[in-house]
N, C-alpha and C positions, 0 to 999 in steps of 0.2 A: 187503179192499178198500183201494184207495189214496185218501187224502183230498186234496183240493185245498186247500192252505193259505190261498189267497186267500179261498176260501169259508169256511173255519174262522175266519179273522180277521174277516170280515164278521159272522159270527154272534156271536163273542165281544164285539165292540164294540156290536152291537145289544142283546145281553143285558145288558151293563154299563150302557148309557145308557137302555135301555128306550124308545128314541126313534130311529126310522129316520133322521130328518133330521140329528140330531147325529152319529149313527154314520157316515152318508154323508159329512158334512162332514169328519170326522176322516180318512177315507180318501181325500178329494178325488175322490169319484165321485158320481154322481147317486143319488137314492133308488131310481130304477127299477133301476139297475145293482146296488145293494145287495140289493134284493128278489130279483133274479134269482140272485145268488150264493147267498143263503140257501135259496131254493127248490131249487136244484140240489143243495145239500148235503143238504137234507131228502129229496130224491128218492134220493140215493145211500144214505142211511142207512135209508130206508124208515120214517122217523118224523118227525112234526111237532115242531119244536123251539120255535117261537114262535107264540103266538096273537096275531093282529092284529084288534082289534075296536073298538067304540065307546069302550071304557074304556082304550084305549092298547095298548101292547105288553106281553105277559106271557109268561114262560117256561112251557112245558108241563112235565110230570113228566120226560119224556125230555130236554128241554132243560136242566133242573136237573142231571140226572145227567151230561150231556155237557159242561157248562160248565167244570168244573175240569180234567178231562183235556184238554179243548181248549186251555185256557190253558197247560197243561204242554207240550203238543205245539208250540204257537207259541214258547214259551220255548226249548225244545230246538232248534227250527229257527233261532231268532235266534242262539243260542249257536254253532251250527254255522257259520253265516255269519260271525259275529264272529271265530271261531278262525282263519279264513282271511284276512279283510279288515281286521280291527281291530288286528292286532298292531303295525302300523307307524304308525298314526295317533295323535295326542295323545289323552289322556284329557280329555274335555270336562266341565268342572265349572262350574256356576253358583253364585253367592253372592247372598244377599239380606240385608236388614237393614243397608243401606249406611251409614246414619248411625252405626251401632255398629262400623264398620270391620272387617268379617269378614276382610279380606285380611291383617290383622296375624297372625292365627292360622294362616291357610292358608300364608302365606309361611314361617312358622317351621317348620311341619310338613313341607312338601314340598321345601324346598331341602336337598340337591340331588336330590330324588326324581324320580318319573316326569314325563315331559313332559306339560304341561298346556295346554289351550286354555280360557282363562277367559272366562266370560260373566257377565252381571248380570241376574238375575231381578228382576221388580218386587216380588214377594211370594211367600209360600208357595204359594198356589193356582196361580200361573203357573209356578212351578218344578215342582210336581207334574205339571202338564199336559205340560211339556217332557220330564220323565222318562218318563212313561207313553207318550208318542209316540215315544220313542227319540231325541229331538233332543239330549239330553245324557246323560252316563253317571252323574253324581253331582252332589250339591248340598251346600252348607254354609250353615247359618243356624240359626235357632230353629225347632224342629219342635213341633207339637202336633196332637193328634187332632182330627177324624178324618183318616186318611190313606187313600190308595188301597190296596186289599188286596194289590196286587202290589209294594208298596214296602217296603223295610227301612230302619231308621235305627239309629244308635248315638250315644248321648250321649258327647261327647268333652271338653267343657270347661264348668265352672261358674265364671262370672266375677263377682266382686263389682261392685256398681253404686254409683256416687257420685251425689249430687245436685249439679246445676249451677245456679247462680242469680246474680242481679245482686249486685254489691258493695253495693248499697243495700237489699238484702232484709233484713228484720228478723233473720234467722238467719245472716247472712253472717259474723258474727264467731265463730261456734261452731266448735270443733275437730272435732266430730262431731255428727251429728243423728239422732235417732230418726225413723223414717218417720211416726209418729203426730204429730210436731210440725209436719208439713206440711199438716195438715187445713185450716188457714186460708189456704193459698196456692193458686195456680192452676197446675194441671198443664198444661204446654205440650207438645202432641203434634204432631209433624211429619207430619200426615196424619189422616184420619178415625180416631177412637179405636177404633171397633168393628173396624177392620182391624189395629190394633196391639195384639195380644192381651196382650203382657207389660204394657204401660202401662195397659191397661184393667183387668187383674186387680190390678195394684198399687193403682190408685185405689179399686177396690171393696174390697180387703182393708183399707186404712188410712183409709177414710172420707173420701176427698178428693172433694168434690162439685163443686168449681169446676174446669172444664177449658176449655182453649182449643185450637182446632185450626187448623193452617195447612198449607202445602205444603212437602214436603221438598225444599229447594233446596240442601242441603249443610250441612256443619258450620258454616261461617262465618255463613251466614244464620241458622241455628238459634241460635247464640250471640248474634248481634246482636239478635235478638228478645227474648232473655232479658235482655240488658243494658238494653234500652229500657224494661222494665216490672219494677219491684222487687217486684211481687206474684207473678210467675211463677217456676216452677222446671222443670227438665228432668232426665232420668235418662240417664246414659251409663256404660258399663263403665269401671271404674277405670283400665284400661290404655290407654284411648283417649288418644293425645297431643293436648292442646289447644293451639291457638296462643296466644301471649302476649297476653293481654287484661286490662289492669288493672281493667276494669269487671266481670269475671267471677270467681266463686269456684267451685271444685270441692271438695266436702266429703264425707268418708266417711259412709255410713249405717250405723248400728249398732243393735243391740237391737230387731229383728234386722237382719242385713245381707242385702239382696236379692241374689240370684244370677241372672245371665242365662245360660240354658242353650243352649250351642252344640252342634249335632248334625250328623253326616254322614248323608246320605240317598241311597239308590240303589235300583235295581230289584232285586227279590229273585231274579231269574233269573241274576244275575251280570253278564254283559255284557263290558266291556272287560277284557282280560287283566291290565292293571295295577291294576285296582280293589282286589284283595286287598292289594297292596303299599301303596296309599294308606290303606286301613283300618288296616293294621298300623302304619304310620308315625304315624297319629293316636293309636293306643293307646299306642305307646311314648312319644310326647311327653307324653301325658296322665299317664302313670305317672311320668315323669322330673320333671315340674313340679307334680305333685300337684294336677292340675286338677280332679279329681273329688271332692275333699273336701267333705262336706256334713254339717252338724250341725243337725238340725231345731230344737234349742233355741236355737242361735246365729244360724241363717240362715233366710231366707225364700225359698221358691220358690212360684210359682203351683201350685195343687193338681194341675193336669194335668201338671206337670213332676216332681212328687214321685215318681211311680212309676218314671220313667226314672232318677232319681238313686238310688233304693233298689236298683235292679237293676244299675246300672253303677258306682256309687261304691265 
């Protein structure tokens, strides 16, 4: 039998969301149209794939068996289309973690690599949504679980993190600072801390109970807030170029040195024909610059990053 891929796509989205409204919204169709597509697919197969009852949407046993092969069929179809239509268009890549300047690494790796169309995701969840929907081909930033099952990621850089604080901070004269010495200071977060996973886990690991949250209005605003309050400190990768500000100090963190983990993220079904070249370019640059060196005695990574470092370093 020949399957209608529009019907298969409707089923897969409904099975992943377990909610007809959200699945219909992703496809930009009505719930009624979504239901009709799935009903026609079930009629073609002669099996009920989804149960719709008072407790919501659930996969039947046949639906569970059909789901993964259905995903593979859609991936193969997408790749067939991409082989014809995508060869000439730029590779679309989003970055996030803007305060930490991800473009520094991306520019170093890709020049003079494949043609890129750059975008800016707000955060990891928004980037994941863009990848899943096919709006972008790849993304670059800090990745942590859980991820969508259809995505693949690769750790490409572990970057030492410095503490940034006011010249009037009690520790501003130190040549280097242990993270534990910051317990009496206030961590300044450029956004809700529960959405800034690295900063949240740093504070939890080193017993920093005082936190202040603001809006990410860029590096200049971030540094101005630090300069205005000698109790506060922030964290920035050591390689981020800071504007000349006599009221600000950037000091290395040691014993241990926190590392910020940068990863490349893409759909597991491949996609754009230049994606392999981009992944290879990242791997070569990481090896050339020893970006993946990690010593658990000397360095600190959030627990959820440690598995990535162990497998890739």
